[in-house]
Every structure is written in C-alpha cells, then in structure tokens.
C-alpha positions in Angstrom: 0.2 -0.2 0.7 1.2 3.4 -0.4 0.3 6.8 0.7 0.7 10.1 -0.5 3.6 12.1 1.2 3.6 16.0 -0.1 1.2 17.9 -1.1 1.5 17.9 -4.9 0.8 13.7 -4.1 5.3 13.2 -6.0 6.1 11.2 -2.8 5.1 7.9 -1.6 5.4 5.9 1.0 4.8 2.2 0.7 3.3 1.4 3.9 2.8 -3.3 4.4 1.2 -4.7 6.1 4.4 -5.7 8.9 4.8 -1.7 9.2 0.2 -1.7 10.3 0.2 -4.4 12.2 3.5 -2.6 14.0 1.7 0.1 15.3 -0.9 -1.3 16.0 1.4 -3.8 18.8 2.5 -0.4 19.9 -0.7 1.4 19.8 1.3 4.2 18.3 -1.2 6.1 16.8 -3.5 6.5 20.4 -3.7 9.3 22.3 -1.2 11.0 19.6 -3.9 13.7 17.5 -4.5 16.8 20.1 -8.9 17.1 20.6 -8.0 19.6 17.7 -7.4 17.0 15.7 -5.1 18.0 13.5 -2.6 16.5 12.1 0.7 18.9 11.5 4.7 18.5 12.2 4.6 19.0 16.3 2.8 15.5 15.7 4.4 14.3 13.1 7.9 14.8 16.1 5.4 13.6 19.1 5.7 10.1 17.1 9.5 10.3 16.1 9.6 10.7 20.1 7.5 8.6 20.3 9.0 5.9 18.7 12.9 6.7 19.6 11.6 6.9 23.5 10.6 2.5 22.6 13.4 1.7 21.1 16.1 3.0 23.8 14.2 2.0 27.3 14.1 -1.9 25.1 16.8 -4.3 26.1 16.3 -5.6 22.5 15.3 -3.7 19.3 12.1 -4.8 18.4 13.7 -5.1 14.2 9.2 -4.7 13.1 9.2 -1.1 14.8 12.8 -0.5 14.0 11.7 -1.8 9.9 8.9 1.1 10.8 10.6 3.6 11.9 13.2 3.5 9.3 10.7 3.3 6.3 8.3 4.9 7.0 8.6 7.0 9.8 11.3 8.6 10.0 11.5 8.6 5.4 12.8 11.9 4.0 9.2 11.9 2.5 7.6 11.7 5.9 5.5 15.0 6.5 2.4 16.0 8.2 -0.1 15.1 5.0 1.7 11.8 5.0 1.9 11.2 8.5 -2.5 12.4 7.7 -3.1 9.5 5.0 -0.5 7.1 7.6 -3.6 7.8 9.5 -6.6 7.6 7.5 -4.8 4.7 5.8 -4.7 2.6 9.1 -8.3 3.2 10.4 -9.6 1.6 6.6 -6.9 -0.9 8.1 -7.4 -2.2 11.7 -11.3 -2.8 11.9 -10.2 -5.5 8.7 -7.3 -6.3 10.7 -9.6 -7.2 13.8 -12.4 -8.3 12.2 -9.9 -12.0 10.3 -8.4 -12.1 14.2 -11.7 -12.9 15.4 -12.5 -15.0 13.2 -9.8 -17.0 13.2 -9.7 -17.7 16.7 
C-alpha cells in the first residue's frame, strides 16, 4: 500500500501490512492527535519521540519497530500530510484486521 507523502502528490511512502501491525502492537497512533484533530509537524515529531523512547527502553531492538521507523516514520519524504494519510490508512485497515483475527479465533 502506498500513502501520499506531500501535498503535490509527487512523493509517496510504501506501507506494508507488517508496518500497520507494528503500529497496532505498540498503539503508536493512540492519543497521538490532540483534541483539535489537526495533524501537523508537531504531531509527527511526537510520534518520532514516542518511537525513539520505545526503542531506547527495550533491552533488545524490535526489528519490526525499527523497520517501521526506518521505512515509514523517519522516511525523508514523511511530512504531516503523510502522517495524516498513514492515520487514514490505519483507520481503514484496523477494523478489517480485528475482524480477521476474531474469525481466526
């Protein structure tokens, strides 16, 4: 899956199912956005700080979290609009994934 990373649409970031699962595993998007609902560069910085904090607090590096950071969150193309599109992709993906997991159980 690809998300648009800038307003003009000339940049995109590839997001895999593993990336979305890692977002869910660490609840990285939960309580990330303030009550105003605006996703800006400050929100992106908050996400980056949260990821870095998790990575630094673990005794061993979680490869999936590291891949998410390198491939998506810290991607040079990632801007606020890219994060907004990532959130929208996650909001669309998460209920389907939860239903799939419920069906498997």
